[in-house]
Kinemage of the C-alpha trace (Angstrom):
@kinemage 1
@onewidth
@group {chain A} dominant
@subgroup {mainchain}
@vectorlist {calphas} color= white
{ca met a 1} P -19.698 -34.026 7.511
{ca ser a 2} L -20.182 -35.166 11.092
{ca val a 3} L -18.880 -33.026 13.953
{ca arg a 4} L -17.432 -34.275 17.206
{ca val a 5} L -17.580 -31.940 20.226
{ca leu a 6} L -15.249 -32.056 23.226
{ca lys a 7} L -15.376 -29.728 26.221
{ca val a 8} L -12.436 -28.436 28.247
{ca ser a 9} L -12.964 -26.955 31.690
{ca gln a 10} L -10.428 -26.466 34.447
{ca asp a 11} L -13.030 -27.206 37.131
{ca gly a 12} L -13.564 -30.745 35.878
{ca ser a 13} L -17.062 -30.186 34.511
{ca gly a 14} L -15.977 -30.922 30.934
{ca asp a 15} L -14.481 -33.904 29.181
{ca tyr a 16} L -10.928 -32.716 29.886
{ca arg a 17} L -9.184 -30.253 32.175
{ca thr a 18} L -6.560 -29.028 29.688
{ca val a 19} L -6.583 -28.130 26.021
{ca gln a 20} L -3.682 -30.494 25.355
{ca glu a 21} L -5.587 -33.451 26.818
{ca ala a 22} L -8.447 -32.768 24.416
{ca ile a 23} L -6.085 -32.505 21.440
{ca asp a 24} L -4.402 -35.751 22.493
{ca ala a 25} L -7.816 -37.449 22.325
{ca val a 26} L -8.188 -36.603 18.625
{ca pro a 27} L -6.977 -39.558 16.534
{ca leu a 28} L -4.039 -39.297 14.161
{ca gly a 29} L -5.307 -39.076 10.603
{ca asn a 30} L -8.483 -37.430 11.863
{ca thr a 31} L -11.157 -36.934 9.167
{ca cys a 32} L -13.984 -35.588 11.343
{ca arg a 33} L -14.282 -31.923 12.301
{ca thr a 34} L -13.602 -31.902 16.048
{ca val a 35} L -14.738 -28.831 17.977
{ca ile a 36} L -12.982 -28.343 21.310
{ca arg a 37} L -15.050 -25.910 23.362
{ca val a 38} L -12.741 -24.220 25.840
{ca ser a 39} L -14.405 -22.813 28.961
{ca pro a 40} L -13.225 -19.416 30.226
{ca gly a 41} L -9.939 -19.462 32.088
{ca val a 42} L -6.210 -18.919 31.803
{ca tyr a 43} L -4.597 -22.150 30.608
{ca lys a 44} L -0.882 -22.074 31.474
{ca gln a 45} L 0.595 -24.847 29.367
{ca pro a 46} L 2.219 -25.185 25.930
{ca val a 47} L -0.216 -26.488 23.320
{ca tyr a 48} L 0.735 -28.620 20.316
{ca val a 49} L -1.502 -29.700 17.424
{ca pro a 50} L 0.499 -32.389 15.570
{ca lys a 51} L 0.585 -33.189 11.892
{ca thr a 52} L -2.348 -35.363 10.741
{ca lys a 53} L -4.474 -34.196 13.681
{ca asn a 54} L -6.435 -32.193 11.153
{ca leu a 55} L -9.851 -30.526 11.283
{ca ile a 56} L -9.588 -29.281 14.880
{ca thr a 57} L -11.485 -26.191 16.045
{ca leu a 58} L -10.656 -24.420 19.317
{ca ala a 59} L -13.654 -22.332 20.345
{ca gly a 60} L -13.882 -19.976 23.307
{ca leu a 61} L -16.716 -17.706 24.390
{ca arg a 62} L -14.712 -14.475 24.145
{ca pro a 63} L -10.982 -13.969 23.621
{ca glu a 64} L -10.403 -11.890 26.756
{ca gly a 65} L -11.723 -14.725 28.914
{ca thr a 66} L -10.093 -17.736 27.247
{ca val a 67} L -6.308 -17.477 27.287
{ca leu a 68} L -3.694 -20.044 26.212
{ca thr a 69} L -0.362 -18.841 27.568
{ca trp a 70} L 3.213 -19.915 28.207
{ca asn a 71} L 6.585 -18.144 28.404
{ca asn a 72} L 9.102 -20.035 26.271
{ca thr a 73} L 11.754 -18.075 24.397
{ca ala a 74} L 14.191 -19.047 21.667
{ca thr a 75} L 16.927 -19.452 24.277
{ca lys a 76} L 14.808 -20.980 27.063
{ca ile a 77} L 12.304 -23.702 26.228
{ca asp a 78} L 10.673 -25.331 29.242
{ca his a 79} L 9.125 -28.666 28.343
{ca his a 80} L 6.298 -28.366 30.844
{ca gln a 81} L 4.933 -31.605 32.282
{ca gly a 82} L 2.588 -33.013 29.662
{ca ser a 83} L 3.979 -30.722 26.970
{ca arg a 84} L 4.158 -31.895 23.363
{ca val a 85} L 6.335 -28.976 22.237
{ca ile a 86} L 8.977 -29.949 19.704
{ca gly a 87} L 11.953 -28.172 18.171
{ca thr a 88} L 14.427 -25.581 19.383
{ca gly a 89} L 15.020 -21.871 18.973
{ca thr a 90} L 12.356 -19.632 17.494
{ca phe a 91} L 10.807 -22.605 15.678
{ca gly a 92} L 10.190 -24.501 18.913
{ca cys a 93} L 9.348 -21.756 21.404
{ca gly a 94} L 5.715 -21.133 20.493
{ca ser a 95} L 3.245 -21.161 23.373
{ca thr a 96} L 0.946 -22.824 20.845
{ca ile a 97} L 2.205 -24.750 17.816
{ca val a 98} L -0.193 -25.800 15.054
{ca glu a 99} L 0.918 -28.381 12.483
{ca gly a 100} L -2.454 -30.025 11.780
{ca glu a 101} L -4.220 -28.766 8.655
{ca asp a 102} L -7.688 -27.181 8.481
{ca phe a 103} L -7.277 -25.780 11.993
{ca ile a 104} L -9.732 -23.113 13.181
{ca ala a 105} L -9.646 -20.925 16.296
{ca glu a 106} L -12.482 -18.687 17.459
{ca asn a 107} L -12.564 -16.314 20.429
{ca ile a 108} L -9.214 -17.436 21.862
{ca thr a 109} L -6.193 -15.488 23.146
{ca phe a 110} L -2.779 -16.906 22.253
{ca glu a 111} L -0.109 -15.369 24.472
{ca asn a 112} L 3.597 -15.599 25.099
{ca ser a 113} L 4.029 -14.026 28.523
{ca ala a 114} L 7.824 -13.643 28.376
{ca pro a 115} L 8.631 -10.027 29.328
{ca glu a 116} L 9.968 -7.340 27.028
{ca gly a 117} L 13.629 -7.863 26.225
{ca ser a 118} L 13.417 -11.666 26.256
{ca gly a 119} L 14.175 -11.926 22.543
{ca gln a 120} L 12.181 -14.181 20.261
{ca ala a 121} L 9.095 -15.377 22.142
{ca val a 122} L 6.404 -16.784 19.860
{ca ala a 123} L 2.759 -16.814 20.946
{ca ile a 124} L 1.753 -19.181 18.135
{ca arg a 125} L 3.501 -20.876 15.225
{ca val a 126} L 1.334 -22.086 12.344
{ca thr a 127} L 2.960 -24.636 10.052
{ca ala a 128} L -0.163 -25.937 8.346
{ca asp a 129} L -2.414 -25.297 5.372
{ca arg a 130} L -5.954 -23.911 5.340
{ca cys a 131} L -6.021 -22.480 8.857
{ca ala a 132} L -8.358 -19.722 10.041
{ca phe a 133} L -8.573 -17.484 13.095
{ca tyr a 134} L -11.689 -15.476 13.972
{ca asn a 135} L -11.862 -12.852 16.713
{ca cys a 136} L -8.637 -14.052 18.326
{ca arg a 137} L -5.915 -12.151 20.168
{ca phe a 138} L -2.167 -12.697 19.770
{ca leu a 139} L -0.110 -11.193 22.593
{ca gly a 140} L 3.646 -10.853 22.942
{ca trp a 141} L 6.647 -8.641 22.252
{ca gln a 142} L 9.039 -10.098 19.678
{ca asp a 143} L 7.949 -12.648 17.042
{ca thr a 144} L 4.397 -12.877 18.377
{ca leu a 145} L 2.636 -14.449 15.380
{ca tyr a 146} L 4.718 -16.930 13.367
{ca leu a 147} L 2.868 -17.634 10.112
{ca his a 148} L 5.500 -20.106 9.052
{ca tyr a 149} L 4.021 -22.173 6.229
{ca gly a 150} L 0.765 -22.856 4.385
{ca lys a 151} L -2.237 -20.612 3.869
{ca gln a 152} L -3.984 -18.743 6.678
{ca tyr a 153} L -6.929 -16.389 7.045
{ca leu a 154} L -7.336 -14.087 10.038
{ca lys a 155} L -10.413 -11.931 10.567
{ca asp a 156} L -11.322 -9.503 13.341
{ca cys a 157} L -8.166 -10.366 15.274
{ca tyr a 158} L -5.949 -8.289 17.573
{ca ile a 159} L -2.175 -8.688 17.171
{ca glu a 160} L 0.397 -6.870 19.295
{ca gly a 161} L 4.157 -6.754 19.587
{ca ser a 162} L 7.241 -4.705 18.876
{ca val a 163} L 9.861 -6.512 16.755
{ca asp a 164} L 8.953 -8.612 13.692
{ca phe a 165} L 5.744 -9.597 15.413
{ca ile a 166} L 4.032 -10.975 12.295
{ca phe a 167} L 6.578 -13.079 10.441
{ca gly a 168} L 7.308 -16.217 8.418
{ca asn a 169} L 6.779 -17.415 4.857
{ca ser a 170} L 3.140 -18.399 4.576
{ca thr a 171} L 0.415 -16.994 2.342
{ca ala a 172} L -1.882 -15.059 4.652
{ca leu a 173} L -4.818 -12.673 4.430
{ca leu a 174} L -5.471 -10.568 7.524
{ca glu a 175} L -8.823 -8.797 7.262
{ca his a 176} L -10.352 -6.249 9.640
{ca cys a 177} L -7.547 -6.865 12.136
{ca his a 178} L -6.165 -4.498 14.778
{ca ile a 179} L -2.360 -4.302 14.752
{ca his a 180} L -0.838 -2.677 17.851
{ca cys a 181} L 2.795 -1.529 18.001
{ca lys a 182} L 3.855 -1.655 21.660
{ca ser a 183} L 7.309 -0.121 21.157
{ca ala a 184} L 9.892 0.667 18.490
{ca gly a 185} L 10.359 -2.039 15.904
{ca phe a 186} L 8.844 -3.656 12.843
{ca ile a 187} L 5.364 -5.067 12.261
{ca thr a 188} L 6.224 -7.673 9.623
{ca ala a 189} L 9.200 -9.813 8.627
{ca gln a 190} L 8.046 -11.866 5.662
{ca ser a 191} L 10.644 -14.391 4.506
{ca arg a 192} L 9.890 -15.131 0.855
{ca lys a 193} L 13.178 -16.422 -0.553
{ca ser a 194} L 12.718 -16.279 -4.337
{ca ser a 195} L 10.563 -14.626 -6.969
{ca gln a 196} L 9.095 -18.052 -7.766
{ca glu a 197} L 7.418 -18.416 -4.373
{ca ser a 198} L 3.748 -17.421 -4.186
{ca thr a 199} L 3.856 -16.485 -0.511
{ca gly a 200} L 3.175 -13.128 1.135
{ca tyr a 201} L 0.940 -11.232 3.551
{ca val a 202} L -2.040 -9.032 2.701
{ca phe a 203} L -3.536 -6.709 5.320
{ca leu a 204} L -7.002 -5.639 4.179
{ca arg a 205} L -9.060 -2.948 5.941
{ca cys a 206} L -6.974 -3.185 9.092
{ca val a 207} L -6.142 -0.627 11.796
{ca ile a 208} L -2.642 0.071 13.110
{ca thr a 209} L -2.272 1.788 16.485
{ca gly a 210} L 0.636 2.672 18.752
{ca asn a 211} L 1.405 3.686 22.320
{ca gly a 212} L 0.925 7.410 21.770
{ca gly a 213} L 4.390 8.090 20.365
{ca thr a 214} L 5.255 9.059 16.808
{ca asn a 215} L 7.559 7.727 14.090
{ca tyr a 216} L 8.840 4.669 15.941
{ca ser a 217} L 7.642 1.620 14.008
{ca tyr a 218} L 8.177 0.347 10.470
{ca leu a 219} L 5.540 -1.529 8.488
{ca gly a 220} L 8.087 -4.257 7.931
{ca arg a 221} L 11.454 -5.489 6.768
{ca pro a 222} L 12.387 -8.437 4.535
{ca trp a 223} L 13.479 -11.500 6.495
{ca gly a 224} L 13.987 -13.101 3.088
{ca pro a 225} L 15.270 -11.042 0.145
{ca phe a 226} L 11.940 -11.358 -1.707
{ca gly a 227} L 9.706 -10.581 1.273
{ca arg a 228} L 6.233 -9.542 0.100
{ca val a 229} L 3.642 -7.570 2.102
{ca val a 230} L 0.646 -5.443 1.097
{ca phe a 231} L -1.338 -3.046 3.286
{ca ala a 232} L -4.606 -2.063 1.567
{ca tyr a 233} L -7.314 0.269 2.889
{ca thr a 234} L -5.514 0.251 6.241
{ca trp a 235} L -5.657 3.087 8.781
{ca met a 236} L -2.267 3.848 10.312
{ca asp a 237} L -1.667 6.203 13.192
{ca ala a 238} L 1.391 8.355 13.791
{ca cys a 239} L 3.476 5.535 15.272
{ca ile a 240} L 4.385 4.467 11.719
{ca arg a 241} L 7.535 6.023 10.312
{ca pro a 242} L 6.787 8.040 7.151
{ca val a 243} L 9.431 6.048 5.231
{ca gly a 244} L 7.277 2.982 5.861
{ca trp a 245} L 9.743 0.160 5.324
{ca asn a 246} L 13.229 -0.960 6.355
{ca asn a 247} L 15.745 -2.903 4.232
{ca trp a 248} L 17.288 -4.815 7.190
{ca asn a 249} L 20.593 -3.020 6.551
{ca lys a 250} L 20.864 -4.653 3.132
{ca pro a 251} L 20.362 -2.120 0.313
{ca glu a 252} L 20.190 -4.984 -2.199
{ca asn a 253} L 16.877 -6.053 -0.605
{ca glu a 254} L 15.321 -2.927 -2.088
{ca arg a 255} L 15.697 -4.468 -5.550
{ca ser a 256} L 13.880 -7.691 -4.671
{ca ala a 257} L 11.463 -7.151 -1.772
{ca cys a 258} L 7.853 -6.308 -2.659
{ca phe a 259} L 6.293 -3.888 -0.170
{ca tyr a 260} L 3.092 -2.027 -1.050
{ca glu a 261} L 0.559 0.360 0.456
{ca tyr a 262} L -2.726 0.871 -1.362
{ca arg a 263} L -5.171 3.634 -0.469
{ca tyr a 264} L -3.950 3.994 3.076
{ca cys a 265} L -4.360 6.820 5.601
{ca leu a 266} L -1.092 7.447 7.417
{ca phe a 267} L -2.138 9.843 10.148
{ca pro a 268} L -5.367 10.314 12.098
């Protein structure tokens, strides 16, 4: 398979100055892997990868130096000049929105810079199949990482937040990832709606850290009544409440949600 390479640099030394300009240059119905090499910098603009713009790779040099950031919230969506952001509410407020399949990101930070207390403020929404993220960072407070639909694989990533900061109804494997609980809340809110759905999240050989406090964060709660999450071989520090899970104030969820911990270590 042939590979097309585009370069983004804010100083004008690349093919494009913004990530969105490079994505816009990829044809609809794309069938060629297109690697967009993003030079170090903080790119303050919403980013949208549309449906049928498939096979796009965003590649930075290191995640700390290549940051895609914006500050939309579910109640305040600013359609920045040149923005392709679509939708409203939580669904439309992602700083980055991916709807093209076979998307890959390497060494990139995805951030929603809205401050604590802003409500739902998504760093990235992924509504696409066969997507992968390697050595990426996902920064925010509430609803940071929206794994909405499809299948995703995340490896060696850092994900932070406080409330429901990994959520949605995709099928996702998160391997060797660092999960950081910034304040009281819930790590996951998986929204599987029936026992017939094959969706769910698996955290494999991950690390969960907190802010130094104890017993203030749950592993998750069911956004849908059949929410399904597994933590396996995952180190958890004392920020995790010993009870582990929350039923979202609906005792009936305890009969349908599937929450598991396998060979975990709760305290350091």
